[in-house]
DRENTI-411866 format. One line per field, with one value per residue (C-alpha): residue number from 1; residue in three letters; chain; y, z, x. Coordinates in nm, 4 decimals. Example, Ala and Ser with C-alpha at 12.3 -4.5 7.8 and 13.67 -1.06 7.14 Angstrom:
# DRENTI-411866
paza [1_2]
zado [ALA_SER]
guke [A_A]
Y [-0.4500_-0.1060]
Z [0.7800_0.7140]
X [1.2300_1.3670]
This chain:
# DRENTI-411866
paza [1_2_3_4_5_6_7_8_9_10_11_12_13_14_15_16_17_18_19_20_21_22_23_24_25_26_27_28_29_30_31_32_33_34_35_36_37_38_39_40_41_42_43_44_45_46_47_48_49_50_51_52_53_54_55_56_57_58_59_60_61_62_63_64_65_66_67_68_69_70_71_72_73_74_75_76_77_78_79_80_81_82_83_84_85_86_87_88_89_90_91_92_93_94_95_96_97_98_99_100_101_102_103_104_105_106_107_108_109_110_111_112_113_114_115_116_117_118_119_120_121_122_123_124_125_126_127_128_129_130_131_132_133_134_135_136_137_138_139_140_141_142_143_144_145_146_147_148_149_150_151_152_153_154_155_156_157_158_159_160_161_162_163_164_165_166_167_168_169_170_171_172_173_174_175_176_177_178_179_180_181_182_183_184_185_186_187_188_189_190_191_192_193_194_195_196_197_198_199_200_201_202_203_204_205_206_207_208_209_210_211_212_213_214_215_216_217_218_219_220_221_222_223_224_225_226_227_228_229_230_231_232_233_234_235_236_237_238_239_240_241_242_243_244_245_246_247_248_249_250_251_252_253_254_255_256_257_258_259_260_261]
zado [MET_GLN_TRP_PHE_SER_VAL_ARG_LEU_ASP_GLU_PRO_PRO_ARG_VAL_ALA_GLY_ILE_GLY_VAL_GLY_VAL_HIS_GLY_THR_ALA_SER_PRO_HIS_ASP_THR_PHE_ARG_LEU_PRO_ASP_LEU_TRP_GLN_LEU_HIS_LEU_TYR_ARG_TYR_THR_ALA_ARG_LEU_ILE_VAL_ALA_ASP_THR_ALA_TYR_THR_ILE_ARG_PRO_GLY_THR_VAL_SER_LEU_VAL_PRO_PRO_GLY_THR_LEU_VAL_ARG_TYR_GLN_TYR_ARG_GLY_ARG_SER_GLU_HIS_LEU_TYR_ALA_HIS_LEU_ARG_LEU_SER_PRO_THR_GLY_GLU_PRO_ARG_THR_VAL_PRO_ALA_VAL_GLN_ASP_ALA_GLY_ALA_HIS_THR_ALA_THR_LEU_SER_ALA_GLN_LEU_LEU_GLN_ALA_ILE_SER_SER_ALA_PRO_GLN_ALA_PRO_ALA_ARG_THR_THR_ALA_GLU_VAL_TRP_SER_VAL_LEU_TRP_ARG_VAL_ALA_HIS_LEU_PRO_ALA_PRO_ASP_THR_GLU_GLY_ALA_GLY_HIS_GLN_ALA_VAL_ALA_ALA_ALA_ILE_ALA_HIS_ILE_GLU_SER_ARG_LEU_ALA_GLU_PRO_LEU_THR_VAL_PRO_GLY_VAL_ALA_LEU_ALA_ALA_GLY_VAL_SER_HIS_ASN_HIS_LEU_THR_ARG_LEU_PHE_ARG_ALA_GLU_THR_GLY_ASP_THR_VAL_VAL_ALA_HIS_ILE_ARG_ARG_ARG_ARG_MET_GLU_ARG_ALA_GLY_HIS_LEU_LEU_ARG_GLU_THR_THR_LEU_PRO_VAL_ARG_SER_VAL_ALA_ALA_SER_VAL_GLY_ILE_GLY_ASP_LEU_GLN_ALA_PHE_ASN_LYS_ILE_CYS_ARG_ARG_GLU_LEU_GLY_ALA_SER_PRO_ARG_ALA_VAL_ARG_ALA_SER_GLY_ALA_LEU_PRO_PRO_ALA_PRO]
guke [A_A_A_A_A_A_A_A_A_A_A_A_A_A_A_A_A_A_A_A_A_A_A_A_A_A_A_A_A_A_A_A_A_A_A_A_A_A_A_A_A_A_A_A_A_A_A_A_A_A_A_A_A_A_A_A_A_A_A_A_A_A_A_A_A_A_A_A_A_A_A_A_A_A_A_A_A_A_A_A_A_A_A_A_A_A_A_A_A_A_A_A_A_A_A_A_A_A_A_A_A_A_A_A_A_A_A_A_A_A_A_A_A_A_A_A_A_A_A_A_A_A_A_A_A_A_A_A_A_A_A_A_A_A_A_A_A_A_A_A_A_A_A_A_A_A_A_A_A_A_A_A_A_A_A_A_A_A_A_A_A_A_A_A_A_A_A_A_A_A_A_A_A_A_A_A_A_A_A_A_A_A_A_A_A_A_A_A_A_A_A_A_A_A_A_A_A_A_A_A_A_A_A_A_A_A_A_A_A_A_A_A_A_A_A_A_A_A_A_A_A_A_A_A_A_A_A_A_A_A_A_A_A_A_A_A_A_A_A_A_A_A_A_A_A_A_A_A_A_A_A_A_A_A_A_A_A_A_A_A_A]
Y [0.0000_0.3518_0.6426_1.0123_1.3182_1.5851_1.9203_2.0223_2.3199_2.5526_2.5004_2.3476_2.5328_2.3359_2.3499_2.1034_1.8898_1.6697_1.3243_1.1377_0.8721_0.6420_0.3024_0.3822_0.4886_0.2737_0.0143_0.1851_0.5316_0.6474_1.0028_1.2316_1.5755_1.7663_2.0282_1.8924_1.6328_1.3819_1.2895_1.0132_0.8307_0.5248_0.3724_0.0772_-0.2134_-0.1757_-0.2021_0.1087_0.1356_0.4285_0.4646_0.0955_-0.0259_-0.2002_-0.1859_-0.3321_-0.0499_-0.1134_0.0992_0.2884_0.2990_0.6439_0.7512_1.0575_1.0873_1.3662_1.5836_1.4347_1.0725_0.8447_0.6593_0.3820_0.2486_-0.0783_-0.0600_-0.3254_-0.1173_0.2142_0.3446_0.6468_0.8224_1.1513_1.3543_1.6734_1.8116_2.0212_2.2364_2.1799_2.4124_2.3303_2.4456_2.3073_1.9820_1.6835_1.3881_1.0521_0.9144_0.5924_0.6445_0.4067_0.2994_0.1687_0.4334_0.1621_0.3039_0.6582_0.6146_0.7634_1.0725_1.1301_1.0841_1.3300_1.5915_1.5571_1.5748_1.8914_2.0319_1.9523_2.1134_2.4246_2.4876_2.7135_2.9619_2.9021_2.8111_2.8873_2.6126_2.3795_2.4546_2.3963_2.0628_1.9364_2.0458_1.8483_1.5450_1.5635_1.5659_1.2638_1.0783_1.1596_1.0044_0.7014_0.4183_0.0954_-0.1779_-0.3915_-0.1037_0.0108_-0.3384_-0.2786_-0.6388_-0.7873_-0.5369_-0.7137_-0.6724_-0.3026_-0.2626_-0.4465_-0.2258_0.0905_-0.0286_-0.1001_0.2359_0.4310_0.2378_0.1755_0.3321_0.0971_-0.2725_-0.4724_-0.8385_-1.0435_-1.1321_-0.7633_-0.6604_-0.9390_-0.8181_-0.4641_-0.6045_-0.8072_-1.1525_-1.4400_-1.4611_-1.7551_-1.6045_-1.2750_-1.4627_-1.6429_-1.3314_-1.1168_-1.3651_-1.4006_-1.0242_-0.8958_-1.1971_-1.1200_-1.2148_-0.9663_-0.9680_-0.9050_-0.6206_-0.4550_-0.4878_-0.3473_-0.0499_0.0323_0.0349_0.2352_0.4983_0.4774_0.5197_0.8298_0.9819_0.9084_1.0616_1.3561_1.4713_1.5547_1.3428_1.1592_0.7937_0.6930_0.8968_0.7457_0.3977_0.4796_0.6271_0.2887_0.0862_-0.0291_0.0813_-0.0949_0.0862_-0.2282_-0.4079_-0.1072_-0.1008_-0.4707_-0.4396_-0.1370_-0.3290_-0.6234_-0.4303_-0.1122_-0.2462_-0.0052_0.1258_0.4069_0.6628_0.5437_0.5683_0.9239_1.0202_0.8879_1.0978_0.8068_0.4404_0.2408_-0.0023_-0.3506_-0.5843]
Z [0.0000_-0.0822_0.1617_0.0793_0.2957_0.2946_0.4698_0.5685_0.8004_0.5283_0.3049_-0.0371_-0.3633_-0.5617_-0.9295_-1.0452_-0.8923_-1.0236_-1.1074_-1.3429_-1.5783_-1.7424_-1.9075_-2.1837_-2.4638_-2.3503_-2.0775_-1.9948_-1.8892_-1.8277_-1.7164_-1.4615_-1.3232_-1.3210_-1.0616_-0.8814_-0.6188_-0.7154_-0.4616_-0.5784_-0.4077_-0.6128_-0.6900_-0.8939_-0.9009_-1.1124_-1.1105_-1.0271_-1.0656_-0.8860_-1.0179_-1.0016_-0.7262_-0.8212_-0.6196_-0.6562_-0.5984_-0.5001_-0.4023_-0.0933_-0.1860_-0.1645_-0.3222_-0.2696_-0.5208_-0.5332_-0.8348_-1.1121_-1.0274_-1.3172_-1.2664_-1.4796_-1.4633_-1.5966_-1.5949_-1.6084_-1.7995_-1.7142_-1.4029_-1.1982_-0.9209_-0.7336_-0.7766_-0.6738_-0.8214_-0.5658_-0.4761_-0.1195_0.0906_0.0990_0.4613_0.7842_0.9756_0.7420_0.7765_0.6151_0.4298_0.2270_-0.1460_-0.1503_0.1414_0.2257_0.3684_0.5207_0.7405_0.6496_0.2820_0.3082_0.4916_0.2458_-0.0473_0.0952_0.1568_-0.1910_-0.3546_-0.1548_-0.2644_-0.6285_-0.6160_-0.4397_-0.6858_-0.9358_-0.6872_-0.3499_-0.4094_-0.0454_0.0568_-0.1892_-0.0345_0.3174_0.2259_0.0445_0.3306_0.5711_0.3409_0.3335_0.7129_0.7282_0.4688_0.6564_0.9729_0.8427_1.0904_0.9722_0.9191_1.2044_1.4551_1.3352_1.3240_0.9694_0.8833_0.5459_0.2619_0.0506_0.3240_0.3600_-0.0184_-0.0218_0.2555_0.0775_-0.2443_-0.0618_0.1204_-0.2022_-0.3829_-0.1355_-0.3792_-0.6600_-0.7218_-0.5262_-0.5646_-0.3816_-0.7065_-0.8019_-0.4611_-0.4791_-0.8233_-0.6892_-0.3959_-0.6269_-0.4868_-0.5742_-0.4557_-0.2227_-0.0841_-0.0019_0.1684_0.3946_0.4658_0.5360_0.7824_0.9600_0.9845_1.0612_1.1841_0.9196_0.5619_0.2785_0.2100_0.5756_0.5927_0.2843_0.4259_0.7652_0.6199_0.3870_0.6713_0.8991_0.6259_0.5652_0.9367_0.9453_0.6409_0.7781_1.1176_1.0153_0.6737_0.5042_0.1979_0.0741_0.1755_-0.1902_-0.2236_0.0939_-0.0417_-0.3724_-0.1969_-0.0388_-0.3528_-0.2867_-0.5656_-0.4474_-0.1663_-0.0481_-0.0186_0.1608_0.4078_0.4789_0.5277_0.7559_0.9779_0.9966_1.0444_1.2233_1.4055_1.2537_0.9240_0.7499_0.8524_1.2126_1.2239_1.0896_1.3320_1.6321_1.5628_1.6790_1.6099_1.8280_2.0735_1.9424_2.0223]
X [0.0000_0.1176_0.1022_0.1267_0.1834_-0.0911_-0.1225_-0.4750_-0.4242_-0.5533_-0.8585_-0.8000_-0.8433_-1.0992_-1.0097_-1.2741_-1.5473_-1.8253_-1.9540_-1.7225_-1.8591_-1.6055_-1.5860_-1.8358_-1.6004_-1.3079_-1.2444_-0.9127_-0.7956_-0.4379_-0.3617_-0.1978_-0.2796_0.0513_-0.0500_-0.3560_-0.4444_-0.7145_-0.9824_-1.2208_-1.5064_-1.5973_-1.9367_-1.8118_-1.5698_-1.2560_-0.8783_-0.6752_-0.2984_-0.1348_0.2202_0.3222_0.0862_-0.2398_-0.5623_-0.9088_-1.1555_-1.5168_-1.8161_-1.7060_-1.3361_-1.1781_-0.8484_-0.6303_-0.3457_-0.0850_-0.0006_0.2080_0.1217_0.0326_-0.2968_-0.4440_-0.8001_-0.9387_-1.3193_-1.5909_-1.8417_-2.0059_-1.8293_-1.9378_-1.7482_-1.7463_-1.4292_-1.2573_-0.9345_-0.7480_-0.4552_-0.3395_-0.1285_0.2455_0.2656_0.1254_0.1501_0.2016_-0.0355_0.0267_-0.2751_-0.3146_-0.3480_-0.6463_-0.8645_-1.2097_-1.4433_-1.6636_-1.9387_-1.8257_-1.9153_-2.2632_-2.1359_-1.8526_-2.0896_-2.3422_-2.0737_-1.9258_-2.2678_-2.3384_-2.0025_-2.0832_-2.4261_-2.2875_-2.0059_-2.1876_-2.3346_-2.1656_-1.7993_-1.7176_-1.9621_-1.7924_-1.4532_-1.5867_-1.7462_-1.4359_-1.2102_-1.4300_-1.4150_-1.0361_-1.0175_-1.2475_-1.0436_-0.7220_-0.8650_-1.0521_-0.9928_-0.8393_-1.1011_-0.9716_-0.9916_-1.3316_-1.4806_-1.5991_-1.5244_-1.4574_-1.4148_-1.6741_-1.9354_-1.8503_-1.8753_-2.2094_-2.3496_-2.2305_-2.3955_-2.7210_-2.7214_-2.6837_-2.9572_-3.2382_-3.4842_-3.3799_-3.4435_-3.1850_-3.0979_-2.8366_-2.6552_-2.6478_-2.5118_-2.2522_-2.1414_-2.0951_-1.8938_-1.6729_-1.7566_-1.9880_-2.3486_-2.2772_-1.9570_-2.1283_-2.4125_-2.1656_-1.9578_-2.2628_-2.4083_-2.0733_-2.0124_-2.3616_-2.5569_-2.8156_-2.8952_-2.8496_-3.2236_-3.3092_-3.0566_-3.2055_-3.5579_-3.4542_-3.2670_-3.5545_-3.8012_-3.5712_-3.5530_-3.9281_-3.9951_-3.7758_-3.9470_-4.2939_-4.2161_-4.0008_-4.1304_-4.4585_-4.3827_-4.6928_-4.6992_-4.6727_-4.3504_-4.2080_-4.2784_-4.1116_-3.8065_-3.7378_-3.7963_-4.1540_-4.3847_-4.7004_-4.8859_-5.0631_-4.7303_-4.5790_-4.8683_-4.8230_-4.4468_-4.4915_-4.7318_-4.4939_-4.1674_-4.2777_-4.5808_-4.8338_-4.9693_-4.7785_-5.0420_-5.0361_-4.6584_-4.6819_-4.9574_-4.7671_-4.4617_-4.2495_-4.2197_-4.4598_-4.3049_-4.2429_-4.5322]
């Protein structure tokens, strides 16, 4: 694994930020940024070579590469990531950061901050700078998987994939593909790491999000159902009663989840 020294005592200068889509015109990319750092948060599985060191990147992998470093990507089809191209201060306390690491449970937070930074760029560049600076501090202090208890990388990648796609159709084979392992292997790993099945985890996270939206927003019940990947209101009502102990309207009216029966 490669490590690079960064200085974060002053805010970065964001030269470019956005959502990058690759792997459509060519399965390979080779390039360097002579004067800019590259910060990427990945939403796909691919092979990344930084200088002469190869990595397998998966959803939830984050990379921070210094200026002038040659990078090569080998994609598996359409590949989307969040990126920021930066100038960092040459002064301040140096901090050593891995070139590539797994964000694990921090993936959702990093993604939300980068998306906010992207959307702020046209009209509120100061907000963009603040969000990216915060992301850099988080990346510089991501705990190692063994100290965080994040478990196997494939499980972390599967959970990150699920979290970012709760509103979409999800299947165990599809989640396994995103995590870079076989269906059966992910099933075994997931049970060992979480004590739950992949299907049960998806159902629980969907209903936790639905419960939050019912209690804390005025979104119509139909919109809440759609936001957690359930298009049929009758099915949503049934799942709510089973998982949350009450109908969607009752959960909303209570202002809080009812106690488990």
